[in-house]
C-alpha positions in Angstrom: -7.3 -12.9 -85.9 -8.7 -9.1 -86.3 -5.5 -7.5 -85.5 -3.5 -9.4 -88.0 -6.0 -8.7 -90.9 -5.8 -5.6 -93.2 -9.2 -5.9 -94.1 -10.2 -5.1 -90.5 -9.9 -1.4 -88.9 -9.4 -2.1 -85.2 -9.2 0.9 -82.4 -8.4 0.8 -78.5 -9.7 3.3 -75.7 -6.8 4.0 -73.1 -7.5 5.5 -69.9 -4.4 6.7 -67.6 -2.1 4.8 -70.1 -4.2 1.6 -69.8 -6.0 -0.1 -72.5 -9.7 -0.5 -71.1 -11.8 -1.2 -74.5 -11.2 -2.0 -78.0 -13.6 -2.0 -81.2 -13.3 -3.4 -84.9 -14.8 -3.0 -88.3 -14.5 -5.4 -91.2 -14.1 -3.8 -94.4 -13.6 -6.4 -96.6 -17.6 -5.9 -98.2 -19.6 -3.2 -99.6 -21.5 -3.5 -96.3 -18.9 -2.7 -93.0 -19.6 -4.9 -90.2 -18.7 -3.4 -86.8 -17.5 -5.7 -83.7 -16.6 -7.3 -81.3 -16.6 -4.2 -79.1 -15.1 -4.7 -75.7 -14.8 -2.8 -72.7 -13.1 -3.5 -69.3 -15.9 -4.4 -66.4 -14.1 -1.7 -64.0 -14.6 1.1 -66.5 -18.3 0.1 -67.9 -21.2 2.9 -67.9 -18.4 5.7 -68.1 -19.0 5.9 -71.9 -16.1 4.3 -73.6 -18.1 2.3 -75.5 -20.2 5.3 -76.8 -16.6 6.7 -77.8 -15.7 3.5 -79.6 -18.7 3.2 -81.6 -18.7 6.8 -82.5 -15.1 6.5 -83.8 -15.9 3.5 -86.0 -19.1 5.3 -87.4 -17.2 8.1 -88.3 -14.6 6.1 -90.3 -17.7 4.4 -92.1 -18.6 7.7 -93.2 -15.5 9.1 -94.1 -15.1 5.7 -96.4 -18.3 6.3 -97.6 -19.9 2.7 -96.7 -23.7 2.8 -98.0 -24.5 0.7 -94.6 -23.2 -0.4 -91.4 -24.4 -3.4 -89.6 -23.6 -5.4 -86.3 -24.9 -8.1 -84.1 -25.4 -7.6 -80.6 -26.1 -9.6 -77.6 -29.8 -9.6 -76.9 -29.4 -9.7 -73.0 -27.3 -6.7 -72.9 -29.5 -3.9 -72.7 -27.2 -1.2 -72.3 -25.6 -1.9 -75.6 -28.9 -2.3 -77.2 -29.9 1.3 -76.1 -26.7 2.8 -77.1 -26.9 1.6 -80.6 -30.5 2.6 -81.0 -29.5 6.1 -79.8 -26.6 6.0 -82.4 -29.0 5.5 -85.2 -29.1 1.7 -85.7 -32.3 -0.1 -86.7 -33.3 -3.9 -85.0 -33.8 -5.9 -88.3 -33.5 -9.5 -87.0 -33.5 -11.5 -83.8 -30.8 -14.6 -84.1 -30.8 -17.7 -82.7 -27.1 -19.0 -81.7 -27.2 -23.1 -82.7 -24.8 -25.4 -80.9 -24.6 -29.2 -80.8 -22.9 -32.3 -82.2 -22.0 -32.5 -85.9 -24.8 -33.9 -87.8 -23.0 -35.6 -90.5 -26.0 -36.3 -92.5 -26.7 -35.6 -96.3 -29.7 -34.5 -98.0 -30.4 -36.3 -101.5 -29.8 -34.2 -104.5 -27.8 -31.9 -102.8 -23.7 -32.5 -103.3 -21.9 -30.5 -100.8 -17.8 -30.0 -101.5 -15.0 -27.6 -100.8 -15.2 -24.1 -102.1 -12.6 -23.2 -105.0 -11.4 -19.9 -106.5 -13.4 -20.6 -109.1 -16.9 -20.8 -107.4 -16.3 -17.0 -106.0 -18.3 -15.7 -108.9 -21.3 -17.8 -109.1 -21.4 -17.3 -105.3 -21.0 -13.5 -105.4 -23.9 -13.5 -107.8 -26.2 -15.8 -105.2 -25.4 -13.4 -102.4 -26.3 -10.4 -104.5 -29.4 -12.2 -105.2 -30.2 -12.6 -101.9 -28.8 -9.8 -100.0 -28.3 -7.2 -102.5 -24.6 -7.0 -102.4 -21.7 -9.6 -102.4 -19.1 -10.7 -99.7 -16.8 -11.9 -101.7 -13.7 -11.0 -99.9 -14.7 -12.9 -96.9 -15.3 -15.8 -99.2 -11.8 -15.5 -100.7 -10.4 -15.5 -97.4 -12.3 -18.5 -96.4 -11.2 -20.5 -99.4 -7.3 -19.8 -98.5 -8.1 -21.1 -95.4 -9.8 -24.3 -96.6 -13.0 -23.5 -94.9 -15.6 -22.6 -97.1 -17.8 -25.0 -98.9 -20.4 -24.7 -101.5 -23.9 -26.8 -102.2 -24.7 -28.0 -105.7 -28.0 -28.9 -107.1 -27.3 -30.4 -110.3 -24.8 -28.4 -112.3 -25.1 -25.3 -110.6 -24.1 -23.9 -107.2 -27.0 -22.9 -105.0 -25.5 -22.3 -101.5 -22.2 -21.5 -100.0 -20.5 -20.8 -96.4 -17.9 -19.2 -95.4 -17.9 -21.6 -92.4 -21.1 -22.8 -90.1 -19.5 -21.1 -87.1 -19.6 -18.2 -85.1 -17.6 -16.1 -87.8 -18.9 -17.4 -90.9 -21.5 -16.6 -93.1 -24.1 -18.5 -95.5 -26.3 -18.3 -98.3 -28.7 -20.1 -99.8 -31.4 -20.1 -102.4 -33.8 -22.5 -100.1 -33.5 -23.9 -96.7 -32.8 -27.1 -98.1 -29.7 -25.7 -99.6 -28.3 -24.3 -96.0 -29.6 -27.6 -94.2 -27.1 -29.7 -96.5 -24.5 -27.0 -95.4 -25.1 -27.6 -91.7 -25.5 -31.2 -92.1 -21.9 -31.6 -93.9 -20.3 -29.1 -91.1 -17.5 -31.0 -89.1 -18.3 -28.6 -86.0 -19.8 -25.2 -85.1 -16.7 -23.3 -84.3 -17.0 -20.6 -81.6 -20.4 -20.4 -79.3 -22.4 -21.6 -82.6 -23.9 -20.5 -85.8 -26.4 -17.7 -85.9 -29.9 -18.5 -87.1 -32.6 -15.9 -88.0 -34.9 -16.7 -85.4 -38.2 -16.2 -87.9 -37.2 -18.6 -90.1 -39.2 -21.4 -88.1 -38.8 -23.9 -90.7 -35.0 -23.8 -90.4 -35.0 -23.4 -86.5 -37.4 -26.4 -86.0 -35.3 -28.7 -88.5 -32.1 -27.6 -86.2 -33.7 -28.4 -83.0 -35.2 -31.7 -84.6 -31.9 -32.8 -85.3 -30.5 -32.3 -81.9 -29.1 -28.7 -82.1 -29.9 -26.6 -79.1 -30.3 -22.7 -78.6 -27.5 -21.1 -76.6 -28.1 -17.4 -76.9 -30.3 -14.8 -78.3 -28.5 -11.9 -80.3 -29.8 -8.7 -82.5 -28.5 -7.6 -85.7 -29.1 -4.3 -86.3 -28.1 -1.9 -89.0 -27.6 1.7 -90.2 -28.1 2.9 -93.6 -28.6 0.4 -96.7 -30.7 -2.9 -95.9 -32.4 -4.9 -98.4 -34.6 -7.6 -96.7 -33.1 -10.8 -97.7 -34.5 -12.7 -100.6 -33.6 -16.5 -99.7 -32.1 -18.6 -96.9 -28.9 -17.3 -94.9 -27.3 -17.5 -91.9 -25.1 -14.2 -90.8 -21.9 -13.8 -88.9 -21.3 -12.5 -85.8 -20.6 -9.4 -87.8 -23.9 -9.5 -89.9 
């Protein structure tokens, strides 16, 4: 999926002519998203991951990205230590949520498929919540018929590129995000990511039968704005 997309930068590490690792960087938005990074278990603890990460950070510097972000598996202490040494700051603890689709609606919140004509309004909302847009990701999701918006009255109050591991969601309030989660037909991949400190939204998910699969960590270098709304990150950020 990533190798075939022109918006992703990808590299591999070779040892004795054999591929032993890879790393990617999403270059579709004003903020770069790193990952997933992989290292062959047979050569772990030999610096491969460090070289792969330094390479993408140098690429980000060359392209003058104001910020770089990634999501790290919380159990993996070596990667947490490596990323911290390379300059990443820990920002959020994330819970991966999974379970059967909820098939529910919230009165007053209309969820529908996103269209190209919605991108401008969604970008304005993302800028209001995060300080930057992710319009190229949204445009890709619309082409793939995965993106959804939620409306209150005659305006868009939230959107998602997919309630999934590789999808991100932005809403004015938790109710907007709940409406999008409730309308999702499935939670692709390991599940969707939820900031654990949003206890209200996490409690709502647990009450409706979803469960926590794993904990992850959002880490950043450079520009970072404290979100001013409800949101779900992708596995990139």
